[in-house]
Gaussian input, Z-matrix of N, CA and C with variables (Angstrom, degrees):
# hf/3-21g

backbone

0 1
 N
 C     1     B1
 C     2     B2     1     A1
 N     3     B3     2     A2     1     D1
 C     4     B4     3     A3     2     D2
 C     5     B5     4     A4     3     D3
 N     6     B6     5     A5     4     D4
 C     7     B7     6     A6     5     D5
 C     8     B8     7     A7     6     D6
 N     9     B9     8     A8     7     D7
 C    10    B10     9     A9     8     D8
 C    11    B11    10    A10     9     D9
 N    12    B12    11    A11    10    D10
 C    13    B13    12    A12    11    D11
 C    14    B14    13    A13    12    D12
 N    15    B15    14    A14    13    D13
 C    16    B16    15    A15    14    D14
 C    17    B17    16    A16    15    D15
 N    18    B18    17    A17    16    D16
 C    19    B19    18    A18    17    D17
 C    20    B20    19    A19    18    D18
 N    21    B21    20    A20    19    D19
 C    22    B22    21    A21    20    D20
 C    23    B23    22    A22    21    D21
 N    24    B24    23    A23    22    D22
 C    25    B25    24    A24    23    D23
 C    26    B26    25    A25    24    D24
 N    27    B27    26    A26    25    D25
 C    28    B28    27    A27    26    D26
 C    29    B29    28    A28    27    D27
 N    30    B30    29    A29    28    D28
 C    31    B31    30    A30    29    D29
 C    32    B32    31    A31    30    D30
 N    33    B33    32    A32    31    D31
 C    34    B34    33    A33    32    D32
 C    35    B35    34    A34    33    D33
 N    36    B36    35    A35    34    D34
 C    37    B37    36    A36    35    D35
 C    38    B38    37    A37    36    D36
 N    39    B39    38    A38    37    D37
 C    40    B40    39    A39    38    D38
 C    41    B41    40    A40    39    D39
 N    42    B42    41    A41    40    D40
 C    43    B43    42    A42    41    D41
 C    44    B44    43    A43    42    D42
 N    45    B45    44    A44    43    D43
 C    46    B46    45    A45    44    D44
 C    47    B47    46    A46    45    D45
 N    48    B48    47    A47    46    D46
 C    49    B49    48    A48    47    D47
 C    50    B50    49    A49    48    D48
 N    51    B51    50    A50    49    D49
 C    52    B52    51    A51    50    D50
 C    53    B53    52    A52    51    D51
 N    54    B54    53    A53    52    D52
 C    55    B55    54    A54    53    D53
 C    56    B56    55    A55    54    D54
 N    57    B57    56    A56    55    D55
 C    58    B58    57    A57    56    D56
 C    59    B59    58    A58    57    D57
 N    60    B60    59    A59    58    D58
 C    61    B61    60    A60    59    D59
 C    62    B62    61    A61    60    D60
 N    63    B63    62    A62    61    D61
 C    64    B64    63    A63    62    D62
 C    65    B65    64    A64    63    D63
 N    66    B66    65    A65    64    D64
 C    67    B67    66    A66    65    D65
 C    68    B68    67    A67    66    D66
 N    69    B69    68    A68    67    D67
 C    70    B70    69    A69    68    D68
 C    71    B71    70    A70    69    D69
 N    72    B72    71    A71    70    D70
 C    73    B73    72    A72    71    D71
 C    74    B74    73    A73    72    D72
 N    75    B75    74    A74    73    D73
 C    76    B76    75    A75    74    D74
 C    77    B77    76    A76    75    D75
 N    78    B78    77    A77    76    D76
 C    79    B79    78    A78    77    D77
 C    80    B80    79    A79    78    D78
 N    81    B81    80    A80    79    D79
 C    82    B82    81    A81    80    D80
 C    83    B83    82    A82    81    D81
 N    84    B84    83    A83    82    D82
 C    85    B85    84    A84    83    D83
 C    86    B86    85    A85    84    D84
 N    87    B87    86    A86    85    D85
 C    88    B88    87    A87    86    D86
 C    89    B89    88    A88    87    D87
 N    90    B90    89    A89    88    D88
 C    91    B91    90    A90    89    D89
 C    92    B92    91    A91    90    D90
 N    93    B93    92    A92    91    D91
 C    94    B94    93    A93    92    D92
 C    95    B95    94    A94    93    D93
 N    96    B96    95    A95    94    D94
 C    97    B97    96    A96    95    D95
 C    98    B98    97    A97    96    D96
 N    99    B99    98    A98    97    D97
 C   100   B100    99    A99    98    D98
 C   101   B101   100   A100    99    D99
 N   102   B102   101   A101   100   D100
 C   103   B103   102   A102   101   D101
 C   104   B104   103   A103   102   D102
 N   105   B105   104   A104   103   D103
 C   106   B106   105   A105   104   D104
 C   107   B107   106   A106   105   D105
 N   108   B108   107   A107   106   D106
 C   109   B109   108   A108   107   D107
 C   110   B110   109   A109   108   D108
 N   111   B111   110   A110   109   D109
 C   112   B112   111   A111   110   D110
 C   113   B113   112   A112   111   D111
 N   114   B114   113   A113   112   D112
 C   115   B115   114   A114   113   D113
 C   116   B116   115   A115   114   D114
 N   117   B117   116   A116   115   D115
 C   118   B118   117   A117   116   D116
 C   119   B119   118   A118   117   D117
 N   120   B120   119   A119   118   D118
 C   121   B121   120   A120   119   D119
 C   122   B122   121   A121   120   D120
 N   123   B123   122   A122   121   D121
 C   124   B124   123   A123   122   D122
 C   125   B125   124   A124   123   D123
 N   126   B126   125   A125   124   D124
 C   127   B127   126   A126   125   D125
 C   128   B128   127   A127   126   D126
 N   129   B129   128   A128   127   D127
 C   130   B130   129   A129   128   D128
 C   131   B131   130   A130   129   D129
 N   132   B132   131   A131   130   D130
 C   133   B133   132   A132   131   D131
 C   134   B134   133   A133   132   D132
 N   135   B135   134   A134   133   D133
 C   136   B136   135   A135   134   D134
 C   137   B137   136   A136   135   D135
 N   138   B138   137   A137   136   D136
 C   139   B139   138   A138   137   D137
 C   140   B140   139   A139   138   D138
 N   141   B141   140   A140   139   D139
 C   142   B142   141   A141   140   D140
 C   143   B143   142   A142   141   D141
 N   144   B144   143   A143   142   D142
 C   145   B145   144   A144   143   D143
 C   146   B146   145   A145   144   D144
 N   147   B147   146   A146   145   D145
 C   148   B148   147   A147   146   D146
 C   149   B149   148   A148   147   D147
 N   150   B150   149   A149   148   D148
 C   151   B151   150   A150   149   D149
 C   152   B152   151   A151   150   D150
 N   153   B153   152   A152   151   D151
 C   154   B154   153   A153   152   D152
 C   155   B155   154   A154   153   D153
 N   156   B156   155   A155   154   D154
 C   157   B157   156   A156   155   D155
 C   158   B158   157   A157   156   D156
 N   159   B159   158   A158   157   D157
 C   160   B160   159   A159   158   D158
 C   161   B161   160   A160   159   D159
 N   162   B162   161   A161   160   D160
 C   163   B163   162   A162   161   D161
 C   164   B164   163   A163   162   D162
 N   165   B165   164   A164   163   D163
 C   166   B166   165   A165   164   D164
 C   167   B167   166   A166   165   D165
 N   168   B168   167   A167   166   D166
 C   169   B169   168   A168   167   D167
 C   170   B170   169   A169   168   D168
 N   171   B171   170   A170   169   D169
 C   172   B172   171   A171   170   D170
 C   173   B173   172   A172   171   D171
 N   174   B174   173   A173   172   D172
 C   175   B175   174   A174   173   D173
 C   176   B176   175   A175   174   D174
 N   177   B177   176   A176   175   D175
 C   178   B178   177   A177   176   D176
 C   179   B179   178   A178   177   D177
 N   180   B180   179   A179   178   D178
 C   181   B181   180   A180   179   D179
 C   182   B182   181   A181   180   D180
 N   183   B183   182   A182   181   D181
 C   184   B184   183   A183   182   D182
 C   185   B185   184   A184   183   D183
 N   186   B186   185   A185   184   D184
 C   187   B187   186   A186   185   D185
 C   188   B188   187   A187   186   D186
 N   189   B189   188   A188   187   D187
 C   190   B190   189   A189   188   D188
 C   191   B191   190   A190   189   D189
 N   192   B192   191   A191   190   D190
 C   193   B193   192   A192   191   D191
 C   194   B194   193   A193   192   D192
 N   195   B195   194   A194   193   D193
 C   196   B196   195   A195   194   D194
 C   197   B197   196   A196   195   D195
 N   198   B198   197   A197   196   D196
 C   199   B199   198   A198   197   D197
 C   200   B200   199   A199   198   D198
 N   201   B201   200   A200   199   D199
 C   202   B202   201   A201   200   D200
 C   203   B203   202   A202   201   D201
 N   204   B204   203   A203   202   D202
 C   205   B205   204   A204   203   D203
 C   206   B206   205   A205   204   D204
 N   207   B207   206   A206   205   D205
 C   208   B208   207   A207   206   D206
 C   209   B209   208   A208   207   D207
 N   210   B210   209   A209   208   D208
 C   211   B211   210   A210   209   D209
 C   212   B212   211   A211   210   D210
 N   213   B213   212   A212   211   D211
 C   214   B214   213   A213   212   D212
 C   215   B215   214   A214   213   D213
 N   216   B216   215   A215   214   D214
 C   217   B217   216   A216   215   D215
 C   218   B218   217   A217   216   D216
 N   219   B219   218   A218   217   D217
 C   220   B220   219   A219   218   D218
 C   221   B221   220   A220   219   D219
 N   222   B222   221   A221   220   D220
 C   223   B223   222   A222   221   D221
 C   224   B224   223   A223   222   D222
 N   225   B225   224   A224   223   D223
 C   226   B226   225   A225   224   D224
 C   227   B227   226   A226   225   D225
 N   228   B228   227   A227   226   D226
 C   229   B229   228   A228   227   D227
 C   230   B230   229   A229   228   D228
 N   231   B231   230   A230   229   D229
 C   232   B232   231   A231   230   D230
 C   233   B233   232   A232   231   D231
 N   234   B234   233   A233   232   D232
 C   235   B235   234   A234   233   D233
 C   236   B236   235   A235   234   D234
 N   237   B237   236   A236   235   D235
 C   238   B238   237   A237   236   D236
 C   239   B239   238   A238   237   D237
 N   240   B240   239   A239   238   D238
 C   241   B241   240   A240   239   D239
 C   242   B242   241   A241   240   D240
 N   243   B243   242   A242   241   D241
 C   244   B244   243   A243   242   D242
 C   245   B245   244   A244   243   D243
 N   246   B246   245   A245   244   D244
 C   247   B247   246   A246   245   D245
 C   248   B248   247   A247   246   D246
 N   249   B249   248   A248   247   D247
 C   250   B250   249   A249   248   D248
 C   251   B251   250   A250   249   D249
 N   252   B252   251   A251   250   D250
 C   253   B253   252   A252   251   D251
 C   254   B254   253   A253   252   D252
 N   255   B255   254   A254   253   D253
 C   256   B256   255   A255   254   D254
 C   257   B257   256   A256   255   D255
 N   258   B258   257   A257   256   D256
 C   259   B259   258   A258   257   D257
 C   260   B260   259   A259   258   D258
 N   261   B261   260   A260   259   D259
 C   262   B262   261   A261   260   D260
 C   263   B263   262   A262   261   D261
 N   264   B264   263   A263   262   D262
 C   265   B265   264   A264   263   D263
 C   266   B266   265   A265   264   D264
 N   267   B267   266   A266   265   D265
 C   268   B268   267   A267   266   D266
 C   269   B269   268   A268   267   D267
 N   270   B270   269   A269   268   D268
 C   271   B271   270   A270   269   D269
 C   272   B272   271   A271   270   D270
 N   273   B273   272   A272   271   D271
 C   274   B274   273   A273   272   D272
 C   275   B275   274   A274   273   D273
 N   276   B276   275   A275   274   D274
 C   277   B277   276   A276   275   D275
 C   278   B278   277   A277   276   D276
 N   279   B279   278   A278   277   D277
 C   280   B280   279   A279   278   D278
 C   281   B281   280   A280   279   D279
 N   282   B282   281   A281   280   D280
 C   283   B283   282   A282   281   D281
 C   284   B284   283   A283   282   D282
 N   285   B285   284   A284   283   D283
 C   286   B286   285   A285   284   D284
 C   287   B287   286   A286   285   D285
 N   288   B288   287   A287   286   D286
 C   289   B289   288   A288   287   D287
 C   290   B290   289   A289   288   D288
 N   291   B291   290   A290   289   D289
 C   292   B292   291   A291   290   D290
 C   293   B293   292   A292   291   D291
 N   294   B294   293   A293   292   D292
 C   295   B295   294   A294   293   D293
 C   296   B296   295   A295   294   D294
 N   297   B297   296   A296   295   D295
 C   298   B298   297   A297   296   D296
 C   299   B299   298   A298   297   D297
 N   300   B300   299   A299   298   D298
 C   301   B301   300   A300   299   D299
 C   302   B302   301   A301   300   D300
 N   303   B303   302   A302   301   D301
 C   304   B304   303   A303   302   D302
 C   305   B305   304   A304   303   D303
 N   306   B306   305   A305   304   D304
 C   307   B307   306   A306   305   D305
 C   308   B308   307   A307   306   D306
 N   309   B309   308   A308   307   D307
 C   310   B310   309   A309   308   D308
 C   311   B311   310   A310   309   D309
 N   312   B312   311   A311   310   D310
 C   313   B313   312   A312   311   D311
 C   314   B314   313   A313   312   D312
 N   315   B315   314   A314   313   D313
 C   316   B316   315   A315   314   D314
 C   317   B317   316   A316   315   D315
 N   318   B318   317   A317   316   D316
 C   319   B319   318   A318   317   D317
 C   320   B320   319   A319   318   D318
 N   321   B321   320   A320   319   D319
 C   322   B322   321   A321   320   D320
 C   323   B323   322   A322   321   D321
 N   324   B324   323   A323   322   D322
 C   325   B325   324   A324   323   D323
 C   326   B326   325   A325   324   D324
 N   327   B327   326   A326   325   D325
 C   328   B328   327   A327   326   D326
 C   329   B329   328   A328   327   D327

   B1=1.4581
   B2=1.5362
   B3=1.2850
   B4=1.4622
   B5=1.5300
   B6=1.3110
   B7=1.4556
   B8=1.5335
   B9=1.3106
   B10=1.4641
   B11=1.5288
   B12=1.3160
   B13=1.4664
   B14=1.5301
   B15=1.3240
   B16=1.4654
   B17=1.5228
   B18=1.3247
   B19=1.4692
   B20=1.5317
   B21=1.3271
   B22=1.4666
   B23=1.5249
   B24=1.3333
   B25=1.4632
   B26=1.5255
   B27=1.3209
   B28=1.4591
   B29=1.5273
   B30=1.3207
   B31=1.4679
   B32=1.5248
   B33=1.3189
   B34=1.4618
   B35=1.5297
   B36=1.3126
   B37=1.4663
   B38=1.5262
   B39=1.3271
   B40=1.4685
   B41=1.5241
   B42=1.3231
   B43=1.4591
   B44=1.5177
   B45=1.3064
   B46=1.4691
   B47=1.5257
   B48=1.3310
   B49=1.4636
   B50=1.5256
   B51=1.3208
   B52=1.4661
   B53=1.5279
   B54=1.3234
   B55=1.4610
   B56=1.5335
   B57=1.3277
   B58=1.4701
   B59=1.5263
   B60=1.3240
   B61=1.4717
   B62=1.5336
   B63=1.3251
   B64=1.4708
   B65=1.5313
   B66=1.3279
   B67=1.4648
   B68=1.5299
   B69=1.3322
   B70=1.4554
   B71=1.5304
   B72=1.3140
   B73=1.4645
   B74=1.5203
   B75=1.3154
   B76=1.4638
   B77=1.5295
   B78=1.3123
   B79=1.4664
   B80=1.5274
   B81=1.3249
   B82=1.4623
   B83=1.5268
   B84=1.3227
   B85=1.4655
   B86=1.5401
   B87=1.3204
   B88=1.4725
   B89=1.5255
   B90=1.3266
   B91=1.4614
   B92=1.5280
   B93=1.3451
   B94=1.4686
   B95=1.5282
   B96=1.3170
   B97=1.4643
   B98=1.5342
   B99=1.3147
   B100=1.4656
   B101=1.5261
   B102=1.3243
   B103=1.4643
   B104=1.5209
   B105=1.3171
   B106=1.4688
   B107=1.5326
   B108=1.3079
   B109=1.4640
   B110=1.5304
   B111=1.3102
   B112=1.4565
   B113=1.5142
   B114=1.3141
   B115=1.4651
   B116=1.5317
   B117=1.3239
   B118=1.4734
   B119=1.5323
   B120=1.3176
   B121=1.4690
   B122=1.5264
   B123=1.3105
   B124=1.4679
   B125=1.5325
   B126=1.3261
   B127=1.4679
   B128=1.5307
   B129=1.3160
   B130=1.4709
   B131=1.5239
   B132=1.3093
   B133=1.4636
   B134=1.5287
   B135=1.3106
   B136=1.4693
   B137=1.5371
   B138=1.3231
   B139=1.4738
   B140=1.5297
   B141=1.3221
   B142=1.4637
   B143=1.5346
   B144=1.3300
   B145=1.4684
   B146=1.5271
   B147=1.3222
   B148=1.4676
   B149=1.5296
   B150=1.3340
   B151=1.4585
   B152=1.5219
   B153=1.3176
   B154=1.4684
   B155=1.5275
   B156=1.3166
   B157=1.4670
   B158=1.5223
   B159=1.3117
   B160=1.4723
   B161=1.5296
   B162=1.3325
   B163=1.4770
   B164=1.5256
   B165=1.3193
   B166=1.4687
   B167=1.5139
   B168=1.3212
   B169=1.4662
   B170=1.5261
   B171=1.3195
   B172=1.4720
   B173=1.5207
   B174=1.3302
   B175=1.4659
   B176=1.5311
   B177=1.3257
   B178=1.4575
   B179=1.5399
   B180=1.3340
   B181=1.4612
   B182=1.5296
   B183=1.3392
   B184=1.4591
   B185=1.5257
   B186=1.3215
   B187=1.4735
   B188=1.5261
   B189=1.3218
   B190=1.4607
   B191=1.5142
   B192=1.3117
   B193=1.4715
   B194=1.5261
   B195=1.3198
   B196=1.4708
   B197=1.5278
   B198=1.3213
   B199=1.4628
   B200=1.5171
   B201=1.3173
   B202=1.4616
   B203=1.5234
   B204=1.3069
   B205=1.4768
   B206=1.5209
   B207=1.3202
   B208=1.4702
   B209=1.5271
   B210=1.3175
   B211=1.4687
   B212=1.5276
   B213=1.3193
   B214=1.4657
   B215=1.5292
   B216=1.3149
   B217=1.4726
   B218=1.5300
   B219=1.3338
   B220=1.4550
   B221=1.5143
   B222=1.3215
   B223=1.4653
   B224=1.5200
   B225=1.3178
   B226=1.4683
   B227=1.5268
   B228=1.3270
   B229=1.4590
   B230=1.5139
   B231=1.3227
   B232=1.4623
   B233=1.5234
   B234=1.3182
   B235=1.4598
   B236=1.5246
   B237=1.3307
   B238=1.4604
   B239=1.5276
   B240=1.3447
   B241=1.4618
   B242=1.5175
   B243=1.3253
   B244=1.4693
   B245=1.5270
   B246=1.3162
   B247=1.4600
   B248=1.5226
   B249=1.3412
   B250=1.4720
   B251=1.5308
   B252=1.3061
   B253=1.4628
   B254=1.5221
   B255=1.3248
   B256=1.4605
   B257=1.5215
   B258=1.3304
   B259=1.4651
   B260=1.5238
   B261=1.3359
   B262=1.4632
   B263=1.5326
   B264=1.3293
   B265=1.4529
   B266=1.5066
   B267=1.3240
   B268=1.4557
   B269=1.5241
   B270=1.3128
   B271=1.4595
   B272=1.5267
   B273=1.3237
   B274=1.4624
   B275=1.5281
   B276=1.3399
   B277=1.4642
   B278=1.5228
   B279=1.3237
   B280=1.4647
   B281=1.5266
   B282=1.3303
   B283=1.4648
   B284=1.5275
   B285=1.3312
   B286=1.4622
   B287=1.5245
   B288=1.3382
   B289=1.4565
   B290=1.5340
   B291=1.3375
   B292=1.4599
   B293=1.5294
   B294=1.3077
   B295=1.4625
   B296=1.5272
   B297=1.3315
   B298=1.4678
   B299=1.5332
   B300=1.3009
   B301=1.4653
   B302=1.5294
   B303=1.3278
   B304=1.4723
   B305=1.5322
   B306=1.3150
   B307=1.4660
   B308=1.5254
   B309=1.3381
   B310=1.4704
   B311=1.5228
   B312=1.3400
   B313=1.4655
   B314=1.5254
   B315=1.3274
   B316=1.4734
   B317=1.5257
   B318=1.3446
   B319=1.4800
   B320=1.5318
   B321=1.3228
   B322=1.4692
   B323=1.5168
   B324=1.3193
   B325=1.4629
   B326=1.5240
   B327=1.3261
   B328=1.4773
   B329=1.5090
   A1=109.26
   A2=115.33
   A3=121.33
   A4=109.91
   A5=115.59
   A6=120.24
   A7=108.29
   A8=116.40
   A9=121.28
   A10=110.27
   A11=116.68
   A12=120.52
   A13=111.74
   A14=116.29
   A15=119.93
   A16=111.43
   A17=116.83
   A18=120.48
   A19=110.03
   A20=116.81
   A21=120.54
   A22=109.59
   A23=116.38
   A24=120.79
   A25=111.32
   A26=116.70
   A27=121.25
   A28=111.00
   A29=116.89
   A30=120.62
   A31=110.65
   A32=116.35
   A33=119.98
   A34=110.58
   A35=116.93
   A36=121.52
   A37=110.75
   A38=117.53
   A39=120.43
   A40=109.92
   A41=116.44
   A42=120.57
   A43=112.13
   A44=116.85
   A45=120.73
   A46=111.51
   A47=116.81
   A48=119.77
   A49=110.38
   A50=116.79
   A51=120.64
   A52=110.28
   A53=117.11
   A54=122.00
   A55=110.12
   A56=115.84
   A57=120.26
   A58=111.65
   A59=116.34
   A60=121.22
   A61=112.21
   A62=115.41
   A63=122.60
   A64=113.74
   A65=116.49
   A66=122.01
   A67=106.34
   A68=114.42
   A69=120.92
   A70=114.25
   A71=118.56
   A72=120.03
   A73=111.59
   A74=116.67
   A75=119.70
   A76=110.38
   A77=117.36
   A78=120.44
   A79=109.63
   A80=116.24
   A81=120.99
   A82=110.26
   A83=116.84
   A84=121.00
   A85=110.45
   A86=117.12
   A87=119.92
   A88=111.29
   A89=117.23
   A90=119.44
   A91=110.50
   A92=117.08
   A93=120.27
   A94=110.30
   A95=116.99
   A96=120.78
   A97=110.11
   A98=116.86
   A99=120.47
   A100=109.70
   A101=116.63
   A102=120.61
   A103=111.08
   A104=116.55
   A105=120.35
   A106=109.51
   A107=116.18
   A108=121.13
   A109=112.38
   A110=116.75
   A111=120.83
   A112=115.18
   A113=118.24
   A114=120.09
   A115=115.11
   A116=119.52
   A117=117.82
   A118=114.09
   A119=118.10
   A120=122.82
   A121=109.46
   A122=116.63
   A123=120.36
   A124=111.95
   A125=117.23
   A126=120.77
   A127=110.63
   A128=117.76
   A129=120.53
   A130=110.69
   A131=115.97
   A132=120.86
   A133=110.07
   A134=116.17
   A135=120.91
   A136=110.78
   A137=116.79
   A138=119.68
   A139=111.38
   A140=117.34
   A141=119.13
   A142=110.50
   A143=116.72
   A144=119.40
   A145=111.69
   A146=117.04
   A147=120.70
   A148=110.18
   A149=116.94
   A150=119.70
   A151=111.64
   A152=117.71
   A153=119.67
   A154=109.77
   A155=116.47
   A156=121.20
   A157=110.13
   A158=117.29
   A159=120.69
   A160=111.33
   A161=116.43
   A162=119.00
   A163=109.00
   A164=117.37
   A165=120.76
   A166=112.33
   A167=116.65
   A168=120.59
   A169=111.47
   A170=116.95
   A171=120.64
   A172=112.57
   A173=116.40
   A174=118.80
   A175=111.76
   A176=115.50
   A177=123.34
   A178=110.57
   A179=114.44
   A180=122.27
   A181=107.41
   A182=116.05
   A183=122.07
   A184=111.66
   A185=116.42
   A186=120.70
   A187=110.56
   A188=116.62
   A189=119.87
   A190=111.30
   A191=117.35
   A192=121.03
   A193=110.16
   A194=116.97
   A195=120.50
   A196=110.16
   A197=115.77
   A198=120.25
   A199=112.52
   A200=117.18
   A201=120.26
   A202=112.06
   A203=117.17
   A204=119.33
   A205=109.46
   A206=116.66
   A207=120.80
   A208=110.31
   A209=116.71
   A210=120.57
   A211=112.39
   A212=117.69
   A213=119.55
   A214=109.16
   A215=116.48
   A216=120.08
   A217=110.66
   A218=116.40
   A219=121.41
   A220=114.20
   A221=116.66
   A222=120.46
   A223=112.08
   A224=116.55
   A225=120.13
   A226=111.37
   A227=117.28
   A228=120.16
   A229=112.49
   A230=116.61
   A231=120.78
   A232=111.81
   A233=116.81
   A234=120.45
   A235=111.57
   A236=115.59
   A237=121.50
   A238=112.54
   A239=115.75
   A240=119.61
   A241=113.00
   A242=117.16
   A243=122.31
   A244=109.47
   A245=116.04
   A246=121.68
   A247=107.70
   A248=116.72
   A249=120.08
   A250=110.96
   A251=116.22
   A252=122.47
   A253=110.92
   A254=116.41
   A255=122.34
   A256=114.90
   A257=117.11
   A258=120.32
   A259=109.24
   A260=115.86
   A261=120.72
   A262=113.45
   A263=118.72
   A264=121.34
   A265=117.79
   A266=118.32
   A267=119.91
   A268=111.65
   A269=116.03
   A270=120.86
   A271=112.30
   A272=116.72
   A273=120.74
   A274=112.40
   A275=117.62
   A276=121.53
   A277=109.70
   A278=116.19
   A279=120.49
   A280=109.54
   A281=117.06
   A282=119.10
   A283=113.17
   A284=116.71
   A285=121.19
   A286=113.17
   A287=117.24
   A288=121.58
   A289=112.94
   A290=117.30
   A291=118.44
   A292=108.88
   A293=116.39
   A294=121.25
   A295=108.80
   A296=116.97
   A297=118.78
   A298=110.43
   A299=115.41
   A300=121.17
   A301=107.53
   A302=118.20
   A303=119.14
   A304=110.20
   A305=115.45
   A306=120.72
   A307=113.53
   A308=116.80
   A309=118.40
   A310=113.23
   A311=117.41
   A312=120.19
   A313=112.46
   A314=117.18
   A315=121.18
   A316=113.86
   A317=118.45
   A318=117.44
   A319=113.58
   A320=118.18
   A321=121.12
   A322=111.92
   A323=116.75
   A324=120.52
   A325=113.33
   A326=116.45
   A327=119.51
   A328=111.36
   D1=143.89
   D2=177.40
   D3=-64.39
   D4=158.49
   D5=172.25
   D6=-80.32
   D7=169.06
   D8=176.05
   D9=-56.73
   D10=-46.32
   D11=-179.39
   D12=-61.76
   D13=-40.42
   D14=179.58
   D15=-67.80
   D16=-40.84
   D17=179.38
   D18=-66.37
   D19=-41.23
   D20=175.75
   D21=-57.21
   D22=-49.68
   D23=-178.33
   D24=-62.58
   D25=-37.22
   D26=178.33
   D27=-62.12
   D28=-45.85
   D29=178.90
   D30=-65.46
   D31=-41.87
   D32=179.27
   D33=-63.67
   D34=-41.88
   D35=179.65
   D36=-63.85
   D37=-44.57
   D38=177.19
   D39=-58.93
   D40=-44.71
   D41=178.90
   D42=-61.97
   D43=-42.84
   D44=-179.53
   D45=-65.17
   D46=-39.50
   D47=177.99
   D48=-63.11
   D49=-44.24
   D50=178.40
   D51=-65.66
   D52=-38.89
   D53=177.57
   D54=-59.61
   D55=-46.11
   D56=179.59
   D57=-62.74
   D58=-28.15
   D59=177.66
   D60=-91.28
   D61=11.16
   D62=176.97
   D63=63.21
   D64=24.57
   D65=175.81
   D66=-97.75
   D67=71.95
   D68=-169.56
   D69=-66.13
   D70=-36.58
   D71=179.91
   D72=-64.54
   D73=-46.31
   D74=179.23
   D75=-69.48
   D76=-35.68
   D77=176.88
   D78=-60.72
   D79=-44.49
   D80=-178.13
   D81=-60.24
   D82=-39.40
   D83=178.76
   D84=-57.52
   D85=-43.21
   D86=179.86
   D87=-72.13
   D88=-31.58
   D89=175.49
   D90=-68.25
   D91=-34.08
   D92=174.47
   D93=-63.69
   D94=-43.49
   D95=178.62
   D96=-64.80
   D97=-40.17
   D98=175.66
   D99=-62.33
   D100=-38.45
   D101=179.36
   D102=-60.82
   D103=-46.20
   D104=179.58
   D105=-57.29
   D106=-44.15
   D107=-178.97
   D108=-74.69
   D109=-28.13
   D110=-173.88
   D111=-87.75
   D112=-13.42
   D113=-175.65
   D114=-53.91
   D115=-38.61
   D116=-179.46
   D117=-66.44
   D118=-15.65
   D119=-178.79
   D120=-115.35
   D121=122.56
   D122=-178.64
   D123=-54.90
   D124=-48.37
   D125=-176.84
   D126=-63.68
   D127=-46.86
   D128=178.97
   D129=-63.76
   D130=-40.10
   D131=179.69
   D132=-58.85
   D133=-48.35
   D134=179.61
   D135=-64.25
   D136=-40.55
   D137=-179.71
   D138=-60.66
   D139=-40.54
   D140=179.53
   D141=-65.12
   D142=-41.70
   D143=178.11
   D144=-67.10
   D145=-35.46
   D146=177.65
   D147=-58.34
   D148=-44.92
   D149=-179.02
   D150=-71.22
   D151=-33.06
   D152=174.18
   D153=-65.63
   D154=-38.86
   D155=176.15
   D156=-60.40
   D157=-43.30
   D158=178.98
   D159=-61.51
   D160=-39.10
   D161=176.19
   D162=-63.33
   D163=-46.97
   D164=178.85
   D165=-55.41
   D166=-41.21
   D167=178.12
   D168=-66.44
   D169=-42.30
   D170=-178.64
   D171=-65.34
   D172=-38.53
   D173=-177.99
   D174=-92.71
   D175=3.35
   D176=178.66
   D177=54.26
   D178=57.03
   D179=179.29
   D180=-110.98
   D181=97.05
   D182=-175.43
   D183=-57.52
   D184=-42.03
   D185=-179.42
   D186=-61.01
   D187=-43.12
   D188=179.68
   D189=-67.29
   D190=-41.49
   D191=-179.99
   D192=-60.99
   D193=-51.03
   D194=179.89
   D195=-63.02
   D196=-43.97
   D197=179.24
   D198=-58.94
   D199=-40.46
   D200=-179.35
   D201=-72.07
   D202=-35.47
   D203=176.41
   D204=-62.73
   D205=-44.70
   D206=177.63
   D207=-62.19
   D208=-42.30
   D209=-178.65
   D210=-69.76
   D211=-32.49
   D212=175.78
   D213=-61.99
   D214=-43.66
   D215=177.48
   D216=-64.71
   D217=-41.10
   D218=-179.05
   D219=-72.03
   D220=-13.49
   D221=179.41
   D222=-61.54
   D223=-15.46
   D224=178.26
   D225=-58.55
   D226=-21.03
   D227=176.33
   D228=-56.97
   D229=-28.77
   D230=178.40
   D231=-61.95
   D232=-27.68
   D233=178.91
   D234=-65.33
   D235=-23.07
   D236=-176.72
   D237=-115.07
   D238=9.62
   D239=-179.36
   D240=72.21
   D241=20.83
   D242=-178.50
   D243=-109.51
   D244=102.30
   D245=177.49
   D246=-161.56
   D247=152.60
   D248=-179.51
   D249=-80.60
   D250=103.10
   D251=-176.49
   D252=-51.96
   D253=134.18
   D254=176.35
   D255=82.99
   D256=-10.20
   D257=-178.96
   D258=-60.69
   D259=134.11
   D260=-175.12
   D261=-80.38
   D262=-14.76
   D263=170.38
   D264=87.83
   D265=-4.54
   D266=178.71
   D267=-79.73
   D268=162.23
   D269=179.53
   D270=-70.66
   D271=-7.63
   D272=179.70
   D273=-82.89
   D274=-2.90
   D275=176.96
   D276=-129.52
   D277=153.18
   D278=177.05
   D279=-60.86
   D280=136.81
   D281=178.41
   D282=-70.57
   D283=-4.01
   D284=-178.22
   D285=-109.49
   D286=-1.53
   D287=-172.61
   D288=-89.25
   D289=115.46
   D290=171.52
   D291=-66.72
   D292=147.88
   D293=-177.96
   D294=-136.34
   D295=158.95
   D296=177.03
   D297=-63.51
   D298=140.89
   D299=177.24
   D300=-85.03
   D301=130.31
   D302=176.28
   D303=-53.96
   D304=140.35
   D305=-175.67
   D306=-53.04
   D307=-39.33
   D308=-177.15
   D309=-72.78
   D310=-15.16
   D311=178.68
   D312=-96.69
   D313=-17.86
   D314=-177.02
   D315=-52.80
   D316=-45.16
   D317=-177.47
   D318=-59.00
   D319=-26.19
   D320=-178.61
   D321=-77.32
   D322=-18.80
   D323=-175.37
   D324=-108.96
   D325=5.03
   D326=-179.74
   D327=-88.96

């Protein structure tokens, strides 16, 4: 089984490939999965929000852009172990709401 870092990178890479192919909705889904995996690490957490921000800019979604800027700043919570576990990280959900972790990602976070 991959390590947490490898699984995070895998999701981010899938998202980036889809982003490059202008498949922004599917790319965002992988960035959300990367976000769930990246929350325990400040750098990974910020990287996932950065790519969500890029999607927001490409699709010209003001709410997503503003939401991601706020979330990038709020990612500092990862430095102190303070983050809502399972939260997908998009502007469509509260940045404080814990969410269920997808079953296939649970083993990486245990």
